[in-house]
C-alpha positions as CSV (number, residue, x, y, z in Angstrom):
1,M,-20.2,-13.6,-37.2
2,G,-23.1,-15.3,-34.5
3,E,-20.5,-14.5,-31.7
4,S,-20.6,-10.8,-32.5
5,L,-24.6,-11.1,-32.7
6,R,-24.8,-12.3,-29.6
7,E,-22.5,-9.7,-27.8
8,E,-24.5,-7.2,-29.9
9,L,-27.7,-8.3,-28.3
10,S,-26.5,-8.7,-24.9
11,M,-25.2,-5.2,-24.7
12,I,-28.4,-3.9,-26.1
13,G,-30.3,-5.4,-22.5
14,K,-27.6,-4.3,-20.1
15,L,-28.6,-0.5,-18.2
16,G,-27.0,1.0,-15.4
17,L,-27.9,3.6,-13.2
18,P,-26.5,6.1,-15.5
19,E,-28.5,5.1,-18.7
20,I,-31.8,4.5,-16.2
21,L,-31.2,8.1,-15.4
22,I,-30.4,10.2,-18.7
23,I,-33.9,8.6,-19.9
24,L,-36.0,9.6,-17.3
25,A,-34.9,13.2,-17.3
26,I,-35.3,13.2,-21.5
27,A,-39.0,11.5,-20.6
28,L,-39.4,14.5,-17.7
29,L,-38.4,16.8,-21.0
30,I,-40.1,15.3,-23.0
31,F,-43.6,15.4,-21.1
32,G,-43.3,17.2,-17.7
33,P,-43.9,16.5,-14.7
34,S,-47.5,16.0,-14.5
35,K,-48.2,14.7,-17.3
36,L,-45.1,12.1,-16.4
37,A,-46.9,11.2,-13.1
38,D,-50.3,10.4,-15.2
39,L,-48.7,8.0,-16.9
40,G,-47.0,6.5,-14.3
41,K,-50.1,5.8,-12.8
42,S,-51.7,4.4,-15.8
43,L,-48.8,2.1,-16.4
44,G,-49.1,0.8,-12.6
45,E,-52.9,0.5,-12.8
46,G,-52.1,-1.5,-16.3
47,I,-49.8,-4.1,-14.3
48,R,-52.3,-4.0,-11.5
49,N,-55.2,-5.2,-14.3
50,F,-53.1,-7.9,-15.7
51,K,-51.5,-9.0,-12.9
52,S,-55.6,-9.6,-11.5
53,A,-56.6,-11.1,-14.7
54,V,-53.7,-13.5,-14.9
55,K,-54.3,-14.7,-11.1
56,D,-58.1,-14.9,-11.3
57,E,-58.5,-16.6,-14.9
58,P,-59.2,-20.1,-14.3
59,G,-57.4,-23.1,-15.6
60,P,-57.9,-25.1,-18.4
61,E,-60.2,-27.7,-17.4
62,K,-60.0,-31.6,-18.2
63,K,-62.8,-33.5,-20.0
64,S,-63.6,-37.1,-18.8
């Protein structure tokens, strides 16, 4: 029983090119080209801000 669950979970994470294209086509139909571009821009800015915040954050200081 444990192996079948493990196999099912591993199948969820495998997305190939056809699956990604289908997801993008559905997103394009739902949101439209202008809204999809805005969503992509917002996502990119969020990732950029997250990376800069992680990079700039000082590490824990040792007290002696």
